[in-house]
Biopython code that builds the backbone (N, CA, C, O; Angstrom):
import numpy as np
from Bio.PDB.StructureBuilder import StructureBuilder

atoms = [
    (1, "MET", "N", (0.776, -0.787, 0.464)),
    (1, "MET", "CA", (-0.141, -0.319, -0.183)),
    (1, "MET", "C", (0.923, 1.392, 0.229)),
    (1, "MET", "O", (1.662, 1.533, 1.204)),
    (2, "SER", "N", (0.681, 2.301, -0.719)),
    (2, "SER", "CA", (1.635, 2.953, -0.895)),
    (2, "SER", "C", (0.703, 4.570, -0.651)),
    (2, "SER", "O", (-0.515, 4.667, -0.796)),
    (3, "LYS", "N", (1.701, 5.804, -0.228)),
    (3, "LYS", "CA", (0.976, 6.490, 0.528)),
    (3, "LYS", "C", (-0.340, 7.632, 0.007)),
    (3, "LYS", "O", (-0.982, 8.307, 0.812)),
    (4, "HIS", "N", (-0.502, 7.652, -1.150)),
    (4, "HIS", "CA", (-1.274, 8.213, -1.562)),
    (4, "HIS", "C", (-2.999, 6.656, -2.290)),
    (4, "HIS", "O", (-3.928, 6.701, -3.097)),
    (5, "ASP", "N", (-2.499, 5.754, -1.441)),
    (5, "ASP", "CA", (-4.009, 4.478, -1.664)),
    (5, "ASP", "C", (-4.853, 5.423, -0.592)),
    (5, "ASP", "O", (-5.875, 5.884, -1.100)),
    (6, "ASN", "N", (-4.628, 5.806, 0.796)),
    (6, "ASN", "CA", (-5.900, 6.292, 1.519)),
    (6, "ASN", "C", (-6.020, 7.131, 1.033)),
    (6, "ASN", "O", (-5.324, 7.754, 0.232)),
    (7, "GLU", "N", (-7.503, 7.358, 1.715)),
    (7, "GLU", "CA", (-8.480, 8.196, 1.133)),
    (7, "GLU", "C", (-8.359, 9.419, 1.790)),
    (7, "GLU", "O", (-9.392, 10.068, 1.952)),
    (8, "GLU", "N", (-6.893, 10.034, 2.359)),
    (8, "GLU", "CA", (-7.116, 11.369, 2.715)),
    (8, "GLU", "C", (-6.185, 12.375, 1.865)),
    (8, "GLU", "O", (-5.365, 11.522, 1.524)),
    (9, "PRO", "N", (-5.768, 13.413, 1.347)),
    (9, "PRO", "CA", (-4.788, 13.434, 0.319)),
    (9, "PRO", "C", (-3.573, 13.406, 0.744)),
    (9, "PRO", "O", (-3.330, 12.993, 1.878)),
    (10, "CYS", "N", (-2.700, 13.797, -0.007)),
    (10, "CYS", "CA", (-1.154, 13.022, 0.413)),
    (10, "CYS", "C", (-0.446, 14.663, 0.878)),
    (10, "CYS", "O", (-0.321, 15.396, -0.103)),
    (11, "GLU", "N", (-0.126, 15.100, 1.821)),
    (11, "GLU", "CA", (0.367, 16.222, 1.998)),
    (11, "GLU", "C", (2.053, 16.026, 2.558)),
    (11, "GLU", "O", (2.505, 16.518, 3.592)),
    (12, "CYS", "N", (2.952, 15.009, 1.377)),
    (12, "CYS", "CA", (4.134, 14.924, 1.726)),
    (12, "CYS", "C", (4.797, 15.994, 1.336)),
    (12, "CYS", "O", (5.971, 15.895, 1.693)),
    (13, "CYS", "N", (4.535, 17.173, 0.649)),
    (13, "CYS", "CA", (5.001, 18.326, -0.101)),
    (13, "CYS", "C", (6.889, 18.167, -0.973)),
    (13, "CYS", "O", (7.700, 18.955, -1.460)),
    (14, "GLU", "N", (6.813, 16.810, -0.759)),
    (14, "GLU", "CA", (8.183, 16.853, -1.677)),
    (14, "GLU", "C", (8.240, 17.119, -3.062)),
    (14, "GLU", "O", (7.259, 16.871, -3.762)),
    (15, "PRO", "N", (9.212, 17.568, -3.512)),
    (15, "PRO", "CA", (9.558, 18.616, -5.056)),
    (15, "PRO", "C", (8.436, 17.951, -6.673)),
    (15, "PRO", "O", (7.910, 18.613, -7.568)),
    (16, "ASP", "N", (8.455, 16.242, -6.406)),
    (16, "ASP", "CA", (8.347, 15.095, -7.568)),
    (16, "ASP", "C", (7.233, 14.884, -7.076)),
    (16, "ASP", "O", (6.710, 14.188, -7.946)),
    (17, "CYS", "N", (6.135, 15.061, -5.876)),
    (17, "CYS", "CA", (5.002, 14.395, -5.429)),
    (17, "CYS", "C", (3.997, 15.361, -6.386)),
    (17, "CYS", "O", (3.942, 16.584, -6.256)),
    (18, "ALA", "N", (3.124, 14.503, -7.482)),
    (18, "ALA", "CA", (2.500, 15.136, -8.650)),
    (18, "ALA", "C", (1.580, 15.469, -7.990)),
    (18, "ALA", "O", (1.005, 16.519, -8.274)),
    (19, "GLU", "N", (1.062, 14.508, -6.670)),
    (19, "GLU", "CA", (-0.536, 15.089, -6.242)),
    (19, "GLU", "C", (0.320, 16.330, -5.548)),
    (19, "GLU", "O", (0.252, 17.261, -6.350)),
    (20, "CYS", "N", (0.987, 16.674, -4.554)),
    (20, "CYS", "CA", (1.051, 18.007, -3.865)),
    (20, "CYS", "C", (1.442, 18.496, -4.727)),
    (20, "CYS", "O", (0.841, 19.547, -4.505)),
    (21, "ASN", "N", (1.988, 18.706, -5.643)),
    (21, "ASN", "CA", (2.225, 19.829, -6.770)),
    (21, "ASN", "C", (0.768, 20.276, -7.481)),
    (21, "ASN", "O", (0.477, 21.463, -7.635)),
    (22, "GLN", "N", (-0.309, 18.920, -7.989)),
    (22, "GLN", "CA", (-1.141, 19.713, -8.277)),
    (22, "GLN", "C", (-2.302, 20.158, -7.511)),
    (22, "GLN", "O", (-3.330, 20.459, -8.116)),
    (23, "ARG", "N", (-2.236, 20.233, -6.173)),
    (23, "ARG", "CA", (-3.093, 20.812, -4.795)),
    (23, "ARG", "C", (-2.835, 22.024, -4.977)),
    (23, "ARG", "O", (-3.674, 22.922, -5.047)),
    (24, "LYS", "N", (-1.261, 22.179, -5.096)),
    (24, "LYS", "CA", (-0.805, 23.602, -4.668)),
    (24, "LYS", "C", (-1.583, 24.483, -5.740)),
    (24, "LYS", "O", (-2.524, 25.247, -5.526)),
    (25, "ALA", "N", (-1.024, 24.219, -6.821)),
    (25, "ALA", "CA", (-1.227, 24.652, -8.110)),
    (25, "ALA", "C", (-2.465, 24.893, -7.963)),
    (25, "ALA", "O", (-2.953, 26.005, -8.164)),
    (26, "ASP", "N", (-3.445, 23.364, -7.411)),
    (26, "ASP", "CA", (-5.590, 24.029, -7.988)),
    (26, "ASP", "C", (-5.978, 25.327, -6.180)),
    (26, "ASP", "O", (-6.962, 26.036, -5.969)),
    (27, "GLN", "N", (-4.790, 25.117, -5.340)),
    (27, "GLN", "CA", (-4.737, 25.663, -4.299)),
    (27, "GLN", "C", (-4.519, 27.570, -4.843)),
    (27, "GLN", "O", (-5.300, 28.457, -4.497)),
    (28, "GLU", "N", (-3.621, 27.725, -5.484)),
    (28, "GLU", "CA", (-2.879, 29.180, -5.764)),
    (28, "GLU", "C", (-4.079, 29.488, -7.490)),
    (28, "GLU", "O", (-4.227, 30.604, -7.989)),
    (29, "ASP", "N", (-4.657, 28.345, -7.979)),
    (29, "ASP", "CA", (-6.075, 29.077, -8.863)),
    (29, "ASP", "C", (-7.461, 29.635, -7.857)),
    (29, "ASP", "O", (-8.239, 30.519, -8.218)),
    (30, "ASP", "N", (-7.490, 29.363, -7.377)),
    (30, "ASP", "CA", (-8.492, 28.906, -6.245)),
    (30, "ASP", "C", (-8.567, 30.511, -5.958)),
    (30, "ASP", "O", (-9.571, 31.218, -6.056)),
    (31, "SER", "N", (-7.012, 30.978, -5.509)),
    (31, "SER", "CA", (-7.150, 32.063, -4.555)),
    (31, "SER", "C", (-7.045, 33.140, -5.753)),
    (31, "SER", "O", (-7.791, 34.115, -5.657)),
    (32, "MET", "N", (-6.438, 33.081, -6.547)),
    (32, "MET", "CA", (-6.911, 34.151, -7.221)),
    (32, "MET", "C", (-8.312, 34.608, -8.313)),
    (32, "MET", "O", (-8.668, 35.632, -8.897)),
    (33, "VAL", "N", (-8.855, 33.083, -8.161)),
    (33, "VAL", "CA", (-9.668, 33.764, -8.245)),
    (33, "VAL", "C", (-10.972, 34.234, -7.775)),
    (33, "VAL", "O", (-11.985, 34.812, -8.170)),
    (34, "ALA", "N", (-10.323, 33.572, -6.486)),
    (34, "ALA", "CA", (-11.542, 33.868, -5.640)),
    (34, "ALA", "C", (-10.957, 35.699, -5.090)),
    (34, "ALA", "O", (-11.685, 36.565, -4.605)),
    (35, "ASP", "N", (-9.609, 35.790, -5.358)),
    (35, "ASP", "CA", (-9.376, 37.789, -5.324)),
    (35, "ASP", "C", (-9.329, 38.638, -6.413)),
    (35, "ASP", "O", (-9.010, 39.792, -6.126)),
    (36, "ILE", "N", (-9.568, 38.395, -7.665)),
    (36, "ILE", "CA", (-10.541, 38.834, -8.817)),
    (36, "ILE", "C", (-11.604, 38.627, -8.144)),
    (36, "ILE", "O", (-11.708, 39.607, -7.406)),
    (37, "CYS", "N", (-12.525, 37.872, -7.946)),
    (37, "CYS", "CA", (-14.227, 37.668, -7.519)),
    (37, "CYS", "C", (-14.593, 39.454, -6.243)),
    (37, "CYS", "O", (-15.421, 40.318, -5.953)),
    (38, "HIS", "N", (-13.393, 39.003, -6.008)),
    (38, "HIS", "CA", (-13.588, 39.875, -4.759)),
    (38, "HIS", "C", (-13.347, 41.287, -4.843)),
    (38, "HIS", "O", (-13.840, 42.253, -4.262)),
    (39, "ALA", "N", (-12.255, 41.123, -5.920)),
    (39, "ALA", "CA", (-12.223, 42.962, -6.429)),
    (39, "ALA", "C", (-13.642, 43.269, -7.301)),
    (39, "ALA", "O", (-14.311, 44.265, -7.025)),
    (40, "ALA", "N", (-14.062, 42.304, -8.413)),
    (40, "ALA", "CA", (-14.946, 42.495, -9.179)),
    (40, "ALA", "C", (-16.136, 42.871, -8.225)),
    (40, "ALA", "O", (-16.934, 43.649, -8.748)),
    (41, "ASP", "N", (-16.399, 42.527, -7.070)),
    (41, "ASP", "CA", (-17.847, 42.915, -6.302)),
    (41, "ASP", "C", (-17.398, 43.773, -5.459)),
    (41, "ASP", "O", (-18.218, 43.856, -4.545)),
    (42, "GLU", "N", (-16.766, 44.265, -5.336)),
    (42, "GLU", "CA", (-16.116, 45.440, -4.483)),
    (42, "GLU", "C", (-16.249, 46.934, -5.384)),
    (42, "GLU", "O", (-16.845, 47.933, -4.983)),
    (43, "GLN", "N", (-15.468, 46.783, -6.811)),
    (43, "GLN", "CA", (-16.195, 47.770, -7.755)),
    (43, "GLN", "C", (-17.360, 48.152, -8.359)),
    (43, "GLN", "O", (-17.521, 49.177, -9.021)),
    (44, "GLU", "N", (-18.625, 46.827, -7.982)),
    (44, "GLU", "CA", (-20.212, 46.587, -8.441)),
    (44, "GLU", "C", (-20.051, 47.608, -7.396)),
    (44, "GLU", "O", (-19.922, 48.795, -7.694)),
    (45, "GLU", "N", (-20.056, 47.006, -5.649)),
    (45, "GLU", "CA", (-20.645, 47.873, -5.283)),
    (45, "GLU", "C", (-20.377, 49.717, -4.742)),
    (45, "GLU", "O", (-21.066, 50.504, -4.093)),
    (46, "ARG", "N", (-19.090, 49.801, -5.382)),
    (46, "ARG", "CA", (-18.725, 51.194, -5.333)),
    (46, "ARG", "C", (-19.205, 52.020, -5.855)),
    (46, "ARG", "O", (-19.215, 53.207, -5.527)),
    (47, "GLU", "N", (-20.046, 51.136, -7.442)),
    (47, "GLU", "CA", (-20.912, 52.233, -8.591)),
    (47, "GLU", "C", (-21.669, 51.732, -7.702)),
    (47, "GLU", "O", (-21.668, 52.436, -6.692)),
    (48, "PHE", "N", (-22.265, 50.904, -7.629)),
    (48, "PHE", "CA", (-23.730, 51.459, -6.623)),
    (48, "PHE", "C", (-24.276, 52.229, -5.947)),
    (48, "PHE", "O", (-25.385, 52.751, -6.062)),
    (49, "GLN", "N", (-23.198, 52.367, -4.914)),
    (49, "GLN", "CA", (-22.973, 53.204, -3.950)),
    (49, "GLN", "C", (-23.195, 54.539, -4.973)),
    (49, "GLN", "O", (-24.130, 55.338, -4.917)),
    (50, "ARG", "N", (-21.982, 54.543, -5.986)),
    (50, "ARG", "CA", (-21.787, 56.714, -6.268)),
    (50, "ARG", "C", (-23.603, 56.027, -7.424)),
    (50, "ARG", "O", (-24.383, 55.302, -6.806)),
    (51, "GLN", "N", (-23.682, 56.112, -7.771)),
    (51, "GLN", "CA", (-25.097, 55.345, -8.623)),
    (51, "GLN", "C", (-26.279, 56.387, -7.632)),
    (51, "GLN", "O", (-26.910, 57.407, -7.908)),
    (52, "LEU", "N", (-26.146, 55.296, -6.060)),
    (52, "LEU", "CA", (-27.040, 55.852, -4.813)),
    (52, "LEU", "C", (-26.970, 56.983, -5.060)),
    (52, "LEU", "O", (-27.977, 57.627, -5.356)),
    (53, "GLU", "N", (-25.768, 57.513, -5.004)),
    (53, "GLU", "CA", (-24.876, 58.980, -3.603)),
    (53, "GLU", "C", (-25.885, 60.007, -5.170)),
    (53, "GLU", "O", (-26.898, 60.706, -5.131)),
    (54, "GLY", "N", (-24.772, 59.521, -6.589)),
    (54, "GLY", "CA", (-25.151, 60.415, -7.045)),
    (54, "GLY", "C", (-24.060, 61.162, -7.014)),
    (54, "GLY", "O", (-24.170, 62.254, -7.573)),
    (55, "GLY", "N", (-23.094, 60.920, -6.557)),
    (55, "GLY", "CA", (-21.893, 61.833, -6.924)),
    (55, "GLY", "C", (-20.383, 60.990, -6.776)),
    (55, "GLY", "O", (-20.236, 59.978, -7.461)),
    (56, "ASP", "N", (-19.524, 61.342, -6.067)),
    (56, "ASP", "CA", (-18.298, 60.716, -6.241)),
    (56, "ASP", "C", (-17.793, 60.190, -4.709)),
    (56, "ASP", "O", (-18.089, 60.767, -3.663)),
    (57, "GLU", "N", (-17.059, 59.106, -4.800)),
    (57, "GLU", "CA", (-16.247, 58.800, -3.690)),
    (57, "GLU", "C", (-16.243, 59.441, -2.282)),
    (57, "GLU", "O", (-16.657, 58.919, -1.246)),
    (58, "ASP", "N", (-15.799, 60.445, -2.407)),
    (58, "ASP", "CA", (-15.146, 61.663, -1.594)),
    (58, "ASP", "C", (-16.193, 62.384, -0.755)),
    (58, "ASP", "O", (-15.945, 62.881, 0.343)),
    (59, "ASP", "N", (-17.669, 62.410, -1.499)),
    (59, "ASP", "CA", (-18.602, 62.873, -1.146)),
    (59, "ASP", "C", (-19.511, 63.373, 0.789)),
    (59, "ASP", "O", (-20.735, 63.463, 0.690)),
    (60, "TYR", "N", (-19.315, 63.465, 1.299)),
    (60, "TYR", "CA", (-19.275, 63.829, 2.535)),
    (60, "TYR", "C", (-18.025, 63.376, 3.268)),
    (60, "TYR", "O", (-18.356, 63.310, 4.451)),
    (61, "ASP", "N", (-17.047, 63.112, 3.171)),
    (61, "ASP", "CA", (-15.438, 62.818, 3.688)),
    (61, "ASP", "C", (-15.697, 63.961, 4.517)),
    (61, "ASP", "O", (-16.108, 65.013, 4.026)),
    (62, "GLU", "N", (-15.440, 63.790, 5.977)),
    (62, "GLU", "CA", (-15.625, 64.977, 6.626)),
    (62, "GLU", "C", (-13.875, 65.267, 6.616)),
    (62, "GLU", "O", (-13.625, 66.261, 7.300)),
    (63, "GLU", "N", (-13.049, 64.850, 6.213)),
    (63, "GLU", "CA", (-11.572, 65.486, 6.479)),
    (63, "GLU", "C", (-11.198, 66.273, 4.526)),
    (63, "GLU", "O", (-10.243, 66.890, 4.054)),
    (64, "ASP", "N", (-12.551, 65.783, 3.946)),
    (64, "ASP", "CA", (-12.280, 67.164, 2.982)),
    (64, "ASP", "C", (-12.678, 67.569, 2.780)),
    (64, "ASP", "O", (-13.689, 67.079, 2.279)),
    (65, "MET", "N", (-12.604, 68.759, 2.807)),
    (65, "MET", "CA", (-14.117, 69.930, 3.454)),
    (65, "MET", "C", (-14.206, 70.509, 2.065)),
    (65, "MET", "O", (-15.121, 71.328, 1.980)),
    (66, "HIS", "N", (-13.248, 70.250, 0.498)),
    (66, "HIS", "CA", (-13.348, 70.696, -0.661)),
    (66, "HIS", "C", (-14.067, 69.531, -1.619)),
    (66, "HIS", "O", (-14.093, 69.515, -2.850)),
    (67, "GLY", "N", (-14.500, 68.801, -0.923)),
    (67, "GLY", "CA", (-15.129, 67.531, -1.882)),
    (67, "GLY", "C", (-16.738, 68.195, -2.626)),
    (67, "GLY", "O", (-17.379, 69.159, -2.208)),
    (68, "SER", "N", (-17.050, 67.348, -3.762)),
    (68, "SER", "CA", (-18.180, 67.523, -4.485)),
    (68, "SER", "C", (-19.528, 67.798, -3.158)),
    (68, "SER", "O", (-20.387, 68.612, -3.496)),
    (69, "ARG", "N", (-19.604, 67.500, -2.503)),
    (69, "ARG", "CA", (-20.842, 68.335, -1.639)),
    (69, "ARG", "C", (-20.021, 68.640, 0.424)),
    (69, "ARG", "O", (-20.523, 68.342, 1.508)),
    (70, "PRO", "N", (-18.869, 69.220, 0.140)),
    (70, "PRO", "CA", (-18.490, 69.720, 1.475)),
    (70, "PRO", "C", (-19.791, 69.601, 2.435)),
    (70, "PRO", "O", (-20.945, 69.816, 2.065)),
    (71, "ILE", "N", (-19.307, 69.141, 3.994)),
    (71, "ILE", "CA", (-20.253, 69.518, 4.922)),
    (71, "ILE", "C", (-19.962, 71.139, 5.378)),
    (71, "ILE", "O", (-18.876, 71.622, 5.698)),
    (72, "ASN", "N", (-21.298, 71.826, 5.302)),
    (72, "ASN", "CA", (-21.462, 72.757, 5.955)),
    (72, "ASN", "C", (-21.335, 72.659, 7.179)),
    (72, "ASN", "O", (-21.743, 71.797, 7.958)),
    (73, "GLU", "N", (-20.181, 74.467, 7.485)),
    (73, "GLU", "CA", (-19.541, 74.742, 8.378)),
    (73, "GLU", "C", (-20.133, 75.943, 8.919)),
    (73, "GLU", "O", (-20.169, 77.050, 8.384)),
    (74, "PRO", "N", (-20.761, 75.471, 10.451)),
    (74, "PRO", "CA", (-21.521, 76.746, 11.030)),
    (74, "PRO", "C", (-20.654, 77.794, 11.142)),
    (74, "PRO", "O", (-19.445, 77.770, 11.376)),
    (75, "ASP", "N", (-21.565, 78.943, 10.906)),
    (75, "ASP", "CA", (-21.234, 80.327, 10.221)),
    (75, "ASP", "C", (-20.801, 80.561, 12.157)),
    (75, "ASP", "O", (-20.370, 81.639, 12.567)),
]
sb = StructureBuilder()
sb.init_structure("model")
sb.init_model(0)
sb.init_chain("A")
sb.init_seg("    ")
for serial, (resi, resn, name, xyz) in enumerate(atoms, 1):
    if name == "N":
        sb.init_residue(resn, " ", resi, " ")
    sb.init_atom(name, np.array(xyz, "f"), 0.0, 1.0, " ", f" {name:<3s}", serial, name[0])
structure = sb.get_structure()
């Protein structure tokens, strides 16, 4: 019985182990796809928020008093 015959995935992490190398490549691919999806979701959320507010991202920014809609200061 070899180490690859059991039910659990191989975790020997030896450089010549095809199963470990494939799992590592799959994890990297999954991570890259997840990052792309996350970035796309954030972009969609920013665009949706911008449409709701009718302005840009610095609207109502307390630290940017010269934004497109600065906060009114008391006289």
